[in-house]
PQR file of N, CA, C, O and H, with PARSE charges and radii, in Angstrom:
ATOM      1  N   MET A   1       0.917  -0.997  -0.176 -0.4000 1.5000
ATOM      2  CA  MET A   1       0.084  -0.227   0.066 -0.0000 2.0000
ATOM      3  C   MET A   1       0.777   0.976  -0.135  0.5500 1.7000
ATOM      4  O   MET A   1       1.799   0.932   0.550 -0.5500 1.4000
ATOM      5  N   TRP A   2       0.683   2.200  -0.856 -0.4000 1.5000
ATOM      6  CA  TRP A   2       1.162   3.214  -0.978 -0.0000 2.0000
ATOM      7  C   TRP A   2       0.813   4.561  -0.409  0.5500 1.7000
ATOM      8  O   TRP A   2      -0.044   5.055  -1.142 -0.5500 1.4000
ATOM      9  H   TRP A   2      -0.147   2.236  -1.413  0.4000 1.0000
ATOM     10  N   GLY A   3       1.114   5.375   0.597 -0.4000 1.5000
ATOM     11  CA  GLY A   3       0.987   6.370   1.115 -0.0000 2.0000
ATOM     12  C   GLY A   3      -0.006   6.429   2.196  0.5500 1.7000
ATOM     13  O   GLY A   3       0.117   5.553   3.052 -0.5500 1.4000
ATOM     14  H   GLY A   3       1.810   4.974   1.193  0.4000 1.0000
ATOM     15  N   GLY A   4      -0.733   7.071   2.306 -0.4000 1.5000
ATOM     16  CA  GLY A   4      -1.798   7.166   3.623 -0.0000 2.0000
ATOM     17  C   GLY A   4      -0.910   6.677   4.907  0.5500 1.7000
ATOM     18  O   GLY A   4       0.293   6.424   4.845 -0.5500 1.4000
ATOM     19  H   GLY A   4      -0.833   7.782   1.610  0.4000 1.0000
ATOM     20  N   ARG A   5      -1.549   6.608   5.834 -0.4000 1.5000
ATOM     21  CA  ARG A   5      -1.079   6.684   7.096 -0.0000 2.0000
ATOM     22  C   ARG A   5      -0.550   5.513   7.745  0.5500 1.7000
ATOM     23  O   ARG A   5      -1.094   4.408   7.738 -0.5500 1.4000
ATOM     24  H   ARG A   5      -2.526   6.814   5.885  0.4000 1.0000
ATOM     25  N   PRO A   6       0.657   5.839   8.369 -0.5600 1.5000
ATOM     26  CA  PRO A   6       1.907   4.828   8.769  0.2800 2.0000
ATOM     27  C   PRO A   6       1.168   3.858   9.733  0.5500 1.7000
ATOM     28  O   PRO A   6       0.361   4.065  10.638 -0.5500 1.4000
ATOM     29  N   THR A   7       1.739   2.699   9.210 -0.4000 1.5000
ATOM     30  CA  THR A   7       1.201   1.462  10.325 -0.0000 2.0000
ATOM     31  C   THR A   7       1.230   1.587  12.103  0.5500 1.7000
ATOM     32  O   THR A   7       0.501   1.264  13.041 -0.5500 1.4000
ATOM     33  H   THR A   7       2.395   2.531   8.474  0.4000 1.0000
ATOM     34  N   CYS A   8       2.684   2.331  11.872 -0.4000 1.5000
ATOM     35  CA  CYS A   8       3.132   2.291  13.652 -0.0000 2.0000
ATOM     36  C   CYS A   8       3.598   3.420  13.522  0.5500 1.7000
ATOM     37  O   CYS A   8       4.272   3.805  12.566 -0.5500 1.4000
ATOM     38  H   CYS A   8       3.276   2.593  11.110  0.4000 1.0000
ATOM     39  N   HIS A   9       3.187   4.234  14.753 -0.4000 1.5000
ATOM     40  CA  HIS A   9       3.876   5.058  15.300 -0.0000 2.0000
ATOM     41  C   HIS A   9       4.977   5.335  16.498  0.5500 1.7000
ATOM     42  O   HIS A   9       4.841   4.928  17.652 -0.5500 1.4000
ATOM     43  H   HIS A   9       2.640   3.922  15.530  0.4000 1.0000
ATOM     44  N   ASP A  10       5.823   5.916  16.126 -0.4000 1.5000
ATOM     45  CA  ASP A  10       7.052   6.464  17.327 -0.0000 2.0000
ATOM     46  C   ASP A  10       7.112   7.808  17.529  0.5500 1.7000
ATOM     47  O   ASP A  10       7.364   8.770  16.804 -0.5500 1.4000
ATOM     48  H   ASP A  10       5.934   6.247  15.188  0.4000 1.0000
ATOM     49  N   GLY A  11       6.700   7.600  19.186 -0.4000 1.5000
ATOM     50  CA  GLY A  11       6.335   8.842  19.738 -0.0000 2.0000
ATOM     51  C   GLY A  11       7.766   9.781  20.063  0.5500 1.7000
ATOM     52  O   GLY A  11       7.993  10.972  19.852 -0.5500 1.4000
ATOM     53  H   GLY A  11       6.495   6.819  19.775  0.4000 1.0000
ATOM     54  N   ASP A  12       8.531   8.796  20.611 -0.4000 1.5000
ATOM     55  CA  ASP A  12      10.189   9.775  20.510 -0.0000 2.0000
ATOM     56  C   ASP A  12      10.419  10.555  19.476  0.5500 1.7000
ATOM     57  O   ASP A  12      10.818  11.702  19.679 -0.5500 1.4000
ATOM     58  H   ASP A  12       8.346   7.828  20.782  0.4000 1.0000
ATOM     59  N   LEU A  13      10.164   9.969  17.873 -0.4000 1.5000
ATOM     60  CA  LEU A  13      10.594  10.346  16.976 -0.0000 2.0000
ATOM     61  C   LEU A  13       9.861  11.888  16.615  0.5500 1.7000
ATOM     62  O   LEU A  13      10.365  12.898  16.125 -0.5500 1.4000
ATOM     63  H   LEU A  13       9.840   9.038  17.708  0.4000 1.0000
ATOM     64  N   TYR A  14       8.156  11.543  17.177 -0.4000 1.5000
ATOM     65  CA  TYR A  14       7.767  12.708  16.730 -0.0000 2.0000
ATOM     66  C   TYR A  14       7.554  13.775  17.486  0.5500 1.7000
ATOM     67  O   TYR A  14       7.064  14.862  17.181 -0.5500 1.4000
ATOM     68  H   TYR A  14       7.747  10.722  17.575  0.4000 1.0000
ATOM     69  N   LYS A  15       8.105  13.239  18.855 -0.4000 1.5000
ATOM     70  CA  LYS A  15       8.439  14.364  19.654 -0.0000 2.0000
ATOM     71  C   LYS A  15       9.457  15.615  19.243  0.5500 1.7000
ATOM     72  O   LYS A  15       9.353  16.837  19.353 -0.5500 1.4000
ATOM     73  H   LYS A  15       8.503  12.355  19.102  0.4000 1.0000
ATOM     74  N   GLU A  16      10.718  14.543  18.602 -0.4000 1.5000
ATOM     75  CA  GLU A  16      12.169  15.178  18.200 -0.0000 2.0000
ATOM     76  C   GLU A  16      11.403  15.784  16.887  0.5500 1.7000
ATOM     77  O   GLU A  16      10.979  16.927  17.057 -0.5500 1.4000
ATOM     78  H   GLU A  16      10.803  13.551  18.512  0.4000 1.0000
ATOM     79  N   ARG A  17      11.248  15.413  16.074 -0.4000 1.5000
ATOM     80  CA  ARG A  17      10.672  16.273  14.913 -0.0000 2.0000
ATOM     81  C   ARG A  17       9.648  17.654  14.904  0.5500 1.7000
ATOM     82  O   ARG A  17       9.494  18.571  14.098 -0.5500 1.4000
ATOM     83  H   ARG A  17      11.592  14.484  15.937  0.4000 1.0000
ATOM     84  N   ASN A  18       9.011  17.299  16.278 -0.4000 1.5000
ATOM     85  CA  ASN A  18       8.233  18.181  16.320 -0.0000 2.0000
ATOM     86  C   ASN A  18       8.616  19.551  16.996  0.5500 1.7000
ATOM     87  O   ASN A  18       8.098  20.647  16.782 -0.5500 1.4000
ATOM     88  H   ASN A  18       9.137  16.554  16.933  0.4000 1.0000
ATOM     89  N   THR A  19       9.836  19.182  18.025 -0.4000 1.5000
ATOM     90  CA  THR A  19      10.899  20.270  18.371 -0.0000 2.0000
ATOM     91  C   THR A  19      11.654  21.171  17.540  0.5500 1.7000
ATOM     92  O   THR A  19      11.805  22.373  17.758 -0.5500 1.4000
ATOM     93  H   THR A  19      10.257  18.291  18.199  0.4000 1.0000
ATOM     94  N   VAL A  20      12.366  20.160  16.056 -0.4000 1.5000
ATOM     95  CA  VAL A  20      13.180  20.780  15.493 -0.0000 2.0000
ATOM     96  C   VAL A  20      11.913  21.427  14.469  0.5500 1.7000
ATOM     97  O   VAL A  20      12.260  22.503  13.984 -0.5500 1.4000
ATOM     98  H   VAL A  20      12.243  19.183  15.879  0.4000 1.0000
ATOM     99  N   GLU A  21      10.759  21.055  14.122 -0.4000 1.5000
ATOM    100  CA  GLU A  21      10.017  22.180  13.317 -0.0000 2.0000
ATOM    101  C   GLU A  21       9.651  23.705  14.067  0.5500 1.7000
ATOM    102  O   GLU A  21       9.813  24.845  13.634 -0.5500 1.4000
ATOM    103  H   GLU A  21      10.478  20.180  14.516  0.4000 1.0000
ATOM    104  N   ARG A  22       9.111  23.235  15.324 -0.4000 1.5000
ATOM    105  CA  ARG A  22       9.264  24.459  16.129 -0.0000 2.0000
ATOM    106  C   ARG A  22      10.213  25.310  16.013  0.5500 1.7000
ATOM    107  O   ARG A  22       9.784  26.452  15.848 -0.5500 1.4000
ATOM    108  H   ARG A  22       8.980  22.308  15.676  0.4000 1.0000
ATOM    109  N   LEU A  23      11.926  25.172  16.043 -0.4000 1.5000
ATOM    110  CA  LEU A  23      12.508  25.945  16.482 -0.0000 2.0000
ATOM    111  C   LEU A  23      12.854  26.499  14.763  0.5500 1.7000
ATOM    112  O   LEU A  23      13.615  27.440  14.534 -0.5500 1.4000
ATOM    113  H   LEU A  23      12.274  24.244  16.178  0.4000 1.0000
ATOM    114  N   ILE A  24      12.316  25.910  13.948 -0.4000 1.5000
ATOM    115  CA  ILE A  24      12.285  26.620  12.371 -0.0000 2.0000
ATOM    116  C   ILE A  24      11.211  27.458  12.157  0.5500 1.7000
ATOM    117  O   ILE A  24      10.927  28.300  11.305 -0.5500 1.4000
ATOM    118  H   ILE A  24      11.698  25.146  14.134  0.4000 1.0000
ATOM    119  N   ASN A  25      10.738  27.055  13.052 -0.4000 1.5000
ATOM    120  CA  ASN A  25       9.221  28.399  12.530 -0.0000 2.0000
ATOM    121  C   ASN A  25       9.927  29.436  13.358  0.5500 1.7000
ATOM    122  O   ASN A  25      10.036  30.534  12.813 -0.5500 1.4000
ATOM    123  H   ASN A  25      10.969  26.371  13.744  0.4000 1.0000
ATOM    124  N   LYS A  26      10.517  29.287  14.783 -0.4000 1.5000
ATOM    125  CA  LYS A  26      10.904  30.376  15.141 -0.0000 2.0000
ATOM    126  C   LYS A  26      11.870  30.953  14.681  0.5500 1.7000
ATOM    127  O   LYS A  26      11.912  32.172  14.848 -0.5500 1.4000
ATOM    128  H   LYS A  26      10.428  28.395  15.226  0.4000 1.0000
ATOM    129  N   LEU A  27      12.766  30.409  14.084 -0.4000 1.5000
ATOM    130  CA  LEU A  27      14.012  31.311  13.185 -0.0000 2.0000
ATOM    131  C   LEU A  27      13.422  31.835  11.863  0.5500 1.7000
ATOM    132  O   LEU A  27      14.076  32.666  11.233 -0.5500 1.4000
ATOM    133  H   LEU A  27      12.732  29.419  13.948  0.4000 1.0000
ATOM    134  N   LYS A  28      11.978  31.317  11.296 -0.4000 1.5000
ATOM    135  CA  LYS A  28      11.922  31.688  10.404 -0.0000 2.0000
ATOM    136  C   LYS A  28      10.911  33.110  10.921  0.5500 1.7000
ATOM    137  O   LYS A  28      11.054  34.102  10.206 -0.5500 1.4000
ATOM    138  H   LYS A  28      11.447  30.641  11.808  0.4000 1.0000
ATOM    139  N   ALA A  29      10.099  33.218  11.891 -0.4000 1.5000
ATOM    140  CA  ALA A  29       9.831  34.497  12.509 -0.0000 2.0000
ATOM    141  C   ALA A  29      10.348  35.773  11.971  0.5500 1.7000
ATOM    142  O   ALA A  29       9.702  36.739  11.566 -0.5500 1.4000
ATOM    143  H   ALA A  29       9.983  32.413  12.471  0.4000 1.0000
ATOM    144  N   TRP A  30      12.052  35.550  12.060 -0.4000 1.5000
ATOM    145  CA  TRP A  30      13.032  36.599  12.185 -0.0000 2.0000
ATOM    146  C   TRP A  30      12.602  37.054  10.606  0.5500 1.7000
ATOM    147  O   TRP A  30      12.614  36.155   9.766 -0.5500 1.4000
ATOM    148  H   TRP A  30      12.577  34.765  12.389  0.4000 1.0000
ATOM    149  N   ARG A  31      12.148  38.696  10.093 -0.4000 1.5000
ATOM    150  CA  ARG A  31      11.653  38.857   8.609 -0.0000 2.0000
ATOM    151  C   ARG A  31      13.526  38.745   7.964  0.5500 1.7000
ATOM    152  O   ARG A  31      13.579  38.196   6.864 -0.5500 1.4000
ATOM    153  H   ARG A  31      12.138  39.427  10.776  0.4000 1.0000
ATOM    154  N   GLY A  32      14.680  39.115   8.435 -0.4000 1.5000
ATOM    155  CA  GLY A  32      15.709  38.849   8.076 -0.0000 2.0000
ATOM    156  C   GLY A  32      16.114  37.298   7.323  0.5500 1.7000
ATOM    157  O   GLY A  32      16.909  37.125   6.400 -0.5500 1.4000
ATOM    158  H   GLY A  32      14.637  39.561   9.329  0.4000 1.0000
ATOM    159  N   ILE A  33      15.507  36.534   7.855 -0.4000 1.5000
ATOM    160  CA  ILE A  33      16.241  34.968   7.871 -0.0000 2.0000
ATOM    161  C   ILE A  33      15.138  34.855   6.427  0.5500 1.7000
ATOM    162  O   ILE A  33      15.555  34.873   5.269 -0.5500 1.4000
ATOM    163  H   ILE A  33      14.861  36.674   8.605  0.4000 1.0000
ATOM    164  N   ALA A  34      13.556  34.730   6.854 -0.4000 1.5000
ATOM    165  CA  ALA A  34      12.652  34.570   6.413 -0.0000 2.0000
ATOM    166  C   ALA A  34      12.450  34.871   5.193  0.5500 1.7000
ATOM    167  O   ALA A  34      11.748  34.294   4.362 -0.5500 1.4000
ATOM    168  H   ALA A  34      13.217  34.716   7.795  0.4000 1.0000
ATOM    169  N   THR A  35      13.315  36.130   5.065 -0.4000 1.5000
ATOM    170  CA  THR A  35      13.342  36.612   3.152 -0.0000 2.0000
ATOM    171  C   THR A  35      14.447  36.270   2.802  0.5500 1.7000
ATOM    172  O   THR A  35      14.509  35.522   1.826 -0.5500 1.4000
ATOM    173  H   THR A  35      13.885  36.598   5.740  0.4000 1.0000
ATOM    174  N   ARG A  36      15.391  36.590   3.308 -0.4000 1.5000
ATOM    175  CA  ARG A  36      16.667  35.847   2.930 -0.0000 2.0000
ATOM    176  C   ARG A  36      17.196  37.144   2.198  0.5500 1.7000
ATOM    177  O   ARG A  36      17.389  37.149   0.982 -0.5500 1.4000
ATOM    178  H   ARG A  36      15.341  37.197   4.101  0.4000 1.0000
ATOM    179  N   TYR A  37      17.469  38.488   3.182 -0.4000 1.5000
ATOM    180  CA  TYR A  37      17.642  39.849   2.863 -0.0000 2.0000
ATOM    181  C   TYR A  37      19.478  39.621   2.695  0.5500 1.7000
ATOM    182  O   TYR A  37      19.948  40.326   1.802 -0.5500 1.4000
ATOM    183  H   TYR A  37      17.312  38.484   4.169  0.4000 1.0000
ATOM    184  N   ASP A  38      20.048  39.128   3.112 -0.4000 1.5000
ATOM    185  CA  ASP A  38      21.505  38.650   3.221 -0.0000 2.0000
ATOM    186  C   ASP A  38      21.824  38.047   1.723  0.5500 1.7000
ATOM    187  O   ASP A  38      21.253  37.111   1.163 -0.5500 1.4000
ATOM    188  H   ASP A  38      19.666  38.555   3.837  0.4000 1.0000
ATOM    189  N   LYS A  39      22.951  38.895   1.223 -0.4000 1.5000
ATOM    190  CA  LYS A  39      23.203  38.325  -0.071 -0.0000 2.0000
ATOM    191  C   LYS A  39      24.296  37.513  -0.169  0.5500 1.7000
ATOM    192  O   LYS A  39      24.357  36.742  -1.127 -0.5500 1.4000
ATOM    193  H   LYS A  39      23.414  39.656   1.678  0.4000 1.0000
ATOM    194  N   THR A  40      25.522  37.551   0.969 -0.4000 1.5000
ATOM    195  CA  THR A  40      26.152  36.269   1.227 -0.0000 2.0000
ATOM    196  C   THR A  40      25.764  35.522   1.823  0.5500 1.7000
ATOM    197  O   THR A  40      24.903  35.822   2.650 -0.5500 1.4000
ATOM    198  H   THR A  40      25.472  38.177   1.747  0.4000 1.0000
ATOM    199  N   PRO A  41      26.249  34.063   1.679 -0.5600 1.5000
ATOM    200  CA  PRO A  41      26.022  32.922   2.608  0.2800 2.0000
ATOM    201  C   PRO A  41      26.852  33.213   3.808  0.5500 1.7000
ATOM    202  O   PRO A  41      26.540  32.404   4.682 -0.5500 1.4000
ATOM    203  N   GLU A  42      27.468  33.756   4.081 -0.4000 1.5000
ATOM    204  CA  GLU A  42      28.452  34.486   5.105 -0.0000 2.0000
ATOM    205  C   GLU A  42      27.029  35.164   6.648  0.5500 1.7000
ATOM    206  O   GLU A  42      26.692  34.939   7.811 -0.5500 1.4000
ATOM    207  H   GLU A  42      27.722  34.414   3.372  0.4000 1.0000
ATOM    208  N   SER A  43      26.740  35.991   5.532 -0.4000 1.5000
ATOM    209  CA  SER A  43      26.035  36.987   6.131 -0.0000 2.0000
ATOM    210  C   SER A  43      24.848  36.307   6.846  0.5500 1.7000
ATOM    211  O   SER A  43      24.686  36.338   8.066 -0.5500 1.4000
ATOM    212  H   SER A  43      27.013  36.173   4.588  0.4000 1.0000
ATOM    213  N   TYR A  44      23.969  35.640   5.892 -0.4000 1.5000
ATOM    214  CA  TYR A  44      22.918  34.633   6.150 -0.0000 2.0000
ATOM    215  C   TYR A  44      23.478  33.952   7.405  0.5500 1.7000
ATOM    216  O   TYR A  44      23.190  34.367   8.528 -0.5500 1.4000
ATOM    217  H   TYR A  44      24.101  35.615   4.901  0.4000 1.0000
ATOM    218  N   LEU A  45      24.241  32.952   7.210 -0.4000 1.5000
ATOM    219  CA  LEU A  45      24.297  32.479   8.161 -0.0000 2.0000
ATOM    220  C   LEU A  45      25.055  32.842   9.662  0.5500 1.7000
ATOM    221  O   LEU A  45      25.422  32.022  10.504 -0.5500 1.4000
ATOM    222  H   LEU A  45      24.475  32.615   6.298  0.4000 1.0000
ATOM    223  N   ALA A  46      25.173  34.388   9.723 -0.4000 1.5000
ATOM    224  CA  ALA A  46      25.591  34.881  11.086 -0.0000 2.0000
ATOM    225  C   ALA A  46      24.199  35.601  11.166  0.5500 1.7000
ATOM    226  O   ALA A  46      24.144  36.303  12.176 -0.5500 1.4000
ATOM    227  H   ALA A  46      24.875  35.054   9.039  0.4000 1.0000
ATOM    228  N   GLY A  47      23.263  35.632  10.542 -0.4000 1.5000
ATOM    229  CA  GLY A  47      22.548  35.816  11.000 -0.0000 2.0000
ATOM    230  C   GLY A  47      21.473  34.943  11.557  0.5500 1.7000
ATOM    231  O   GLY A  47      20.497  35.307  12.212 -0.5500 1.4000
ATOM    232  H   GLY A  47      23.308  35.062   9.722  0.4000 1.0000
ATOM    233  N   LEU A  48      21.852  33.561  11.141 -0.4000 1.5000
ATOM    234  CA  LEU A  48      21.020  32.282  11.808 -0.0000 2.0000
ATOM    235  C   LEU A  48      21.566  32.079  13.041  0.5500 1.7000
ATOM    236  O   LEU A  48      20.768  31.927  13.966 -0.5500 1.4000
ATOM    237  H   LEU A  48      22.645  33.266  10.608  0.4000 1.0000
ATOM    238  N   HIS A  49      23.038  32.028  13.340 -0.4000 1.5000
ATOM    239  CA  HIS A  49      23.505  32.350  14.849 -0.0000 2.0000
ATOM    240  C   HIS A  49      23.117  33.164  15.624  0.5500 1.7000
ATOM    241  O   HIS A  49      22.870  33.015  16.821 -0.5500 1.4000
ATOM    242  H   HIS A  49      23.687  32.151  12.589  0.4000 1.0000
ATOM    243  N   LEU A  50      23.007  34.473  14.709 -0.4000 1.5000
ATOM    244  CA  LEU A  50      22.506  35.741  16.209 -0.0000 2.0000
ATOM    245  C   LEU A  50      21.137  35.642  16.603  0.5500 1.7000
ATOM    246  O   LEU A  50      20.721  36.004  17.703 -0.5500 1.4000
ATOM    247  H   LEU A  50      23.208  34.594  13.737  0.4000 1.0000
ATOM    248  N   ARG A  51      20.392  35.113  15.630 -0.4000 1.5000
ATOM    249  CA  ARG A  51      18.881  34.269  15.881 -0.0000 2.0000
ATOM    250  C   ARG A  51      19.019  33.134  16.840  0.5500 1.7000
ATOM    251  O   ARG A  51      18.609  33.176  18.000 -0.5500 1.4000
ATOM    252  H   ARG A  51      20.730  34.819  14.736  0.4000 1.0000
ATOM    253  N   ALA A  52      19.600  32.152  16.308 -0.4000 1.5000
ATOM    254  CA  ALA A  52      19.383  31.049  17.329 -0.0000 2.0000
ATOM    255  C   ALA A  52      19.983  31.122  18.878  0.5500 1.7000
ATOM    256  O   ALA A  52      19.908  30.303  19.793 -0.5500 1.4000
ATOM    257  H   ALA A  52      19.933  32.117  15.366  0.4000 1.0000
ATOM    258  N   SER A  53      20.688  32.597  18.795 -0.4000 1.5000
ATOM    259  CA  SER A  53      21.596  32.594  20.154 -0.0000 2.0000
ATOM    260  C   SER A  53      20.396  33.312  21.200  0.5500 1.7000
ATOM    261  O   SER A  53      20.041  33.080  22.356 -0.5500 1.4000
ATOM    262  H   SER A  53      20.749  33.262  18.052  0.4000 1.0000
ATOM    263  N   MET A  54      19.891  34.515  19.918 -0.4000 1.5000
ATOM    264  CA  MET A  54      18.530  34.892  20.580 -0.0000 2.0000
ATOM    265  C   MET A  54      17.205  34.099  21.616  0.5500 1.7000
ATOM    266  O   MET A  54      16.630  34.347  22.675 -0.5500 1.4000
ATOM    267  H   MET A  54      20.179  34.703  18.979  0.4000 1.0000
ATOM    268  N   ILE A  55      17.182  33.031  20.549 -0.4000 1.5000
ATOM    269  CA  ILE A  55      16.196  32.131  21.281 -0.0000 2.0000
ATOM    270  C   ILE A  55      16.788  31.069  22.195  0.5500 1.7000
ATOM    271  O   ILE A  55      15.975  30.295  22.699 -0.5500 1.4000
ATOM    272  H   ILE A  55      17.650  32.830  19.688  0.4000 1.0000
ATOM    273  N   TRP A  56      18.075  30.908  22.490 -0.4000 1.5000
ATOM    274  CA  TRP A  56      18.534  29.992  23.177 -0.0000 2.0000
ATOM    275  C   TRP A  56      18.506  31.272  24.666  0.5500 1.7000
ATOM    276  O   TRP A  56      18.121  31.018  25.807 -0.5500 1.4000
ATOM    277  H   TRP A  56      18.736  31.537  22.080  0.4000 1.0000
ATOM    278  N   ILE A  57      18.951  32.388  24.239 -0.4000 1.5000
ATOM    279  CA  ILE A  57      19.017  32.896  25.901 -0.0000 2.0000
ATOM    280  C   ILE A  57      17.703  33.230  26.327  0.5500 1.7000
ATOM    281  O   ILE A  57      17.365  33.121  27.506 -0.5500 1.4000
ATOM    282  H   ILE A  57      19.263  32.595  23.312  0.4000 1.0000
ATOM    283  N   ASN A  58      16.633  33.796  25.059 -0.4000 1.5000
ATOM    284  CA  ASN A  58      15.244  33.621  26.009 -0.0000 2.0000
ATOM    285  C   ASN A  58      14.819  32.085  26.876  0.5500 1.7000
ATOM    286  O   ASN A  58      14.381  31.909  28.013 -0.5500 1.4000
ATOM    287  H   ASN A  58      16.908  33.884  24.101  0.4000 1.0000
ATOM    288  N   ASP A  59      15.195  31.044  25.689 -0.4000 1.5000
ATOM    289  CA  ASP A  59      14.712  30.019  26.748 -0.0000 2.0000
ATOM    290  C   ASP A  59      15.460  29.840  28.031  0.5500 1.7000
ATOM    291  O   ASP A  59      14.747  29.390  28.929 -0.5500 1.4000
ATOM    292  H   ASP A  59      15.551  31.187  24.765  0.4000 1.0000
ATOM    293  N   LEU A  60      16.870  30.101  28.404 -0.4000 1.5000
ATOM    294  CA  LEU A  60      17.022  30.386  29.618 -0.0000 2.0000
ATOM    295  C   LEU A  60      17.072  31.013  30.170  0.5500 1.7000
ATOM    296  O   LEU A  60      17.952  30.926  31.026 -0.5500 1.4000
ATOM    297  H   LEU A  60      17.449  30.466  27.675  0.4000 1.0000
ATOM    298  N   LEU A  61      16.400  31.896  30.169 -0.4000 1.5000
ATOM    299  CA  LEU A  61      15.682  33.308  30.948 -0.0000 2.0000
ATOM    300  C   LEU A  61      14.504  32.652  31.583  0.5500 1.7000
ATOM    301  O   LEU A  61      14.255  32.554  32.785 -0.5500 1.4000
ATOM    302  H   LEU A  61      15.685  31.967  29.473  0.4000 1.0000
ATOM    303  N   LYS A  62      13.678  32.126  30.340 -0.4000 1.5000
ATOM    304  CA  LYS A  62      12.103  31.523  30.931 -0.0000 2.0000
ATOM    305  C   LYS A  62      12.609  30.021  32.125  0.5500 1.7000
ATOM    306  O   LYS A  62      11.813  29.596  32.962 -0.5500 1.4000
ATOM    307  H   LYS A  62      13.881  32.206  29.364  0.4000 1.0000
ATOM    308  N   ALA A  63      13.476  29.661  32.014 -0.4000 1.5000
ATOM    309  CA  ALA A  63      13.849  28.562  32.613 -0.0000 2.0000
ATOM    310  C   ALA A  63      14.351  28.286  33.885  0.5500 1.7000
ATOM    311  O   ALA A  63      14.336  27.222  34.504 -0.5500 1.4000
ATOM    312  H   ALA A  63      14.123  30.006  31.333  0.4000 1.0000
ATOM    313  N   THR A  64      15.056  30.010  34.378 -0.4000 1.5000
ATOM    314  CA  THR A  64      15.305  30.508  35.614 -0.0000 2.0000
ATOM    315  C   THR A  64      14.806  31.509  36.012  0.5500 1.7000
ATOM    316  O   THR A  64      15.376  32.106  36.925 -0.5500 1.4000
ATOM    317  H   THR A  64      15.069  30.874  33.875  0.4000 1.0000
ATOM    318  N   GLY A  65      13.480  32.068  35.418 -0.4000 1.5000
ATOM    319  CA  GLY A  65      12.859  33.017  35.905 -0.0000 2.0000
ATOM    320  C   GLY A  65      11.587  32.653  36.449  0.5500 1.7000
ATOM    321  O   GLY A  65      10.869  33.509  36.965 -0.5500 1.4000
ATOM    322  H   GLY A  65      13.017  31.582  34.677  0.4000 1.0000
TER
END
């Protein structure tokens, strides 16, 4: 049978996938990354690092606060 619903469900794999997808959505919420204004790969990667750092710091502050 092709396509359709999988016959088995791996809950742990789904949780990991969901975590990654939510992080990607947080990254894309930053306009510079979503629209790719940066012209060079280096500046785009720097923007990704900056946004990921901001997300990480916010998560740390929420966990300690």
